N, C-alpha and C positions, 0 to 999 in steps of 0.2 A: 472295739466291740463293747456294746452296752452290757451292763451286768444286772439287768432287771428280771432275770429268770427267778421264779419263786423257788425257794429251797425245799418246799414240800412236793415238788414235781420232779420228774425224771426227764432227761433229754436222751433221745435215741438218734444216733447219727449212723446211717447205713450208706452203703455205696460200694462200687467195685474197687478192686485193687488200684492204687495210685490216683484215687479221686480226691484225696486231701482230707479224709476222715480224721486221721490221727492228729493232724495239725489243727483242725478246727476244734476237736475235743480238748486238746492241750490248751489252746487259747481260751476256750470257755471255762475250763477248770481253773485257770489262773485268774480270770476276772470274777469268778463267783466263789472261789474257795471250794469248788467241787472235786469229785474223784472220778477218774476215768476207769471204766470197767470194760474189760475185753468181751466182745461179742463176735469173735472170729474163731472158728473151730480149729484152725491150724496154729494160731498164735498161743493156744494153751500149752503147746509142747515146748519144754525147756531146751530140747535138742536143736531147735530150728529158729533161733533168733534172727539170723541174717536172712535165710531163704524165705521166711514168712513176713519179713519187714516189720518185726516187732518194734515198739518204741525203743530208742537207744537208752543206754544207761543215763546219759545226760538229761534226756527228756523225762525219764522216770524219777530223776532227782528233783525236777522242777515242780511236779505235782504228784500226788499219790496215784498209783496205777494198781489195779487189782485184777486177778485172774489171768495174768500174763505169765507164760512159762512155768506154770505150777504143776504140770502133768508130765510124767515120763513117757517117752515114745513107745514103750512096751505096753502101755495101757490103751485099751479100746474105749476111749473116752466118749461118752454118749451125750446127746442133748439133755437127757434127763439128769445126768450127773452135773452138767453145767447149770441147769436150772436150780438144782439144790444149792450149789455154790453161790449162784447169783442171789438167791433168796436170802442167804446168810449175810452177804455183803450189803444188800439193800436194807435189811433190818438194822444193821449196824449204822449205816449212813443216816437212816431216818432218825435213829436215836440221837445222833450227833447234829441233826438238822443241817446236813450237807447235801448238796445236789449230786445225784447219781447221773453220770454221763456214760451211757453205753455206746461204744463205738466198734464197728466191725462190719463184716460182709456176709455173715452166715444167716441166711434167711430163716432157717429153722429156729435159731436162737431167738431172733426177734419175734417170730411167730409165737414161740413159747411165752415170751414176755407179755405180748398183747392179746393172744388168743387162747393160750393154754397149750397143753401137751398131752399126748396119750400117756396112760398110766402103766405102761409095760414094765413089769418088774425086772430086776437084773437077771441076765441069762447066766446060768452056771457055766463055769469055764469048760467043764468036760463036754457039755452039749455044744458049745461054740466050736471047740476043737474038733469034735466029731463031724460036725457039718462042714467045716473048712476042709477037713481031710477028704471027705466025700466029693467036695467040689473039685479038689485037685485030682482025685483019682478018676471020677466018673465024668467030669465036665459039667458045664453050666446047663446044657440042654437036659441032661438027666435030672438035675435038681429042679429045673423049671417044670418038668413033667411030674415029678413027685409033688411039687407045690400045687400043681393044678388039681391033683387028686385030694390033697389035704386042706388046701385053702384056695378054692377056685377064684374067689373075688380078688385076692392079692395077685394070683398068677395072671389073671386077665389084665390087671392094672399095670403090671410090670413088663418091661421089655424082656424078651426071651434070653438076651445075653447080658442082662444087668446083674453081674456076679454078686456084688455086695448086697444089693437089696433082696435078691432071691435068697441068698444065704440067710440074711437077717429074718426074712419072713418064715423060713423053715425053722430057724432057731426058736422063734417065738412059739410056733405051733408045738414043737417038741417039748419045750420047757413048761408051757402053760396049758396045753390042750385047748387053747383059744386062738382065733385068728387075729391078725393085726387089725382087721376091720372092727372086730369086737372091742379090742383094746382102745382103738381110736374113738369109738363111740362113748366109752366111759373115761373121759379124759380128766386131766388135772386143770384147775382153774388158772387163768392168767395171773402172773405176778403183778401186772400193772393194769388196773381197770382203765377204761378209755378216758376218764377225766384226769388221770394222774400222770400224763406224759405228753411231751411234744416230740414228734418224729419227723426227721428229715432224711430224704434219700438224695445223696449228691450225684447228679447226673451230668457229667462233663460231655462236651462234644466228643463223639466216638472216635473220630480220627485223631484228635488230640490225646484222648485217653489211651488209644492203642500205642501211640508214639511214646507216651509216658511209661506204659507197661514195658515196652521193649527196652527203653533206656534204664528203667529200674532193674530189670533182670540182669542186664549187663553190669550195672553198678553193684548188684549183689554178688555176682561172680568175682568182681574186683575186690570186694570186701571180705572174701573168704568163704563164700557159699559152698564151693567144692570141697574144701577141708571139712566143713560142717557135715556134708553128706557122706564123705569118706568115713568120718567117725561114726555116723549113724549106721552105715552099711556094715561096718566092722562088728556090729552087735548081732548080726544075722537074725534079725527079727522077722516075724511073719509079714510077707509082702502085702497081706490084706489089711494090716493095721492102718488106721487113718493117717498117722504120721508118715508112713512109707509111701503114701499116695499123694502127698502134698505136691503142688505144682513145681516141677523141676526135679523132684527127687528121683522118680523112676528113670528119667532120661540121663541124669547125671550118674546114677549107679551103672547104667549101661555103658557110659563113657569110662567109668573107673574099671569096668570089667573088660575093656578093650573092644567092645562091640561097635561103638560109634565114636566119632571125633568130638572134641569139646564144642566145636562150632555147630555140629549137628545136634548135640544135646541142647545147646542154647536155643537153636531154632525151634525145637520141640517144646522146650519150657516156655518160651515166649508165646508160641501159638496156643498151648494149653491154657495159659493165663488169659489170653484175649478171648478164647472161646468161653471160658468160665465167666468172664465179665459180661459177655453177651447174654448168657443164660441168666445172670443176676438181674439184668434189666427186665427181662421178660418175667422172671419169677416174682420179683417185688411188685411189678405192675399189676399182676393178676392176683397174687396171694395177699398182699398187704396194702390195700388202697388207702389206709389211714396215714401212710407216709406222704408227706408233702415233697414233691420233686422240685429241686432247686439246682441251679448252676452253682458250682463250688464258689465262684467269685461273688455270688449274691447271698451265700448262706449266712455270713456274719450279720447281715441286715436283719435276720430273723431274731437276733438276740439284742 
């Protein structure tokens, strides 16, 4: 790999699970003296190194890695919190004249980098807990009906059974007396103006990608993912927390509770990951056209 990337620029490497993002970021960091920065919403959680395929300890020792495993699973970590952390890391690397290499699969994180983010303030814990309690007690249909009265635009945009987003929209209305639409209109500026980054989306052949996803999930189970999930489940955390919904976690918890076999849990985990990868292709294509789509085997030529 050539090492002619300018140090005053950032490189963004996105793509679905098992597309080779981490390997490319590691190689680029080695050749440029850069730093790999996590842009995956599940790899922020320290409790899930194996199941989220975080870089290994050996890989982290080869080049600096930032924003990996720095958040406890009990935290409802938001894109806004990630942006604040990423801004601090970016300022630090710019002062050191080092290349920032963002790698991950979370579209909202990359959109915040290149397009900005809504300026919704933090939601008080008591309001979040109240809305979640009503969700469990009354059901998602009741909360969607309430949202339709209080924030019709958001209610119309969301699917009636989208529990997490409906709850989030209600939390915002209750905490701020403003709708999500209003907050999105008054957003935060992007961290990276369009002239300050190069962005790649790794797009493998889908059949090959799905085969790699299946193989990776099996490898994670062999590497201790079930023990990892057992430790997480023992904490009795809110099932609506992001870490509790990571691909494979709900199904493996069902297995640990005796509801399904390990084979059945693995089938569900693999399928969920494949479906998410499919959505990533569609989302990035429509939301972030500034990303250049490349086959993983051709990506190194871009550097």
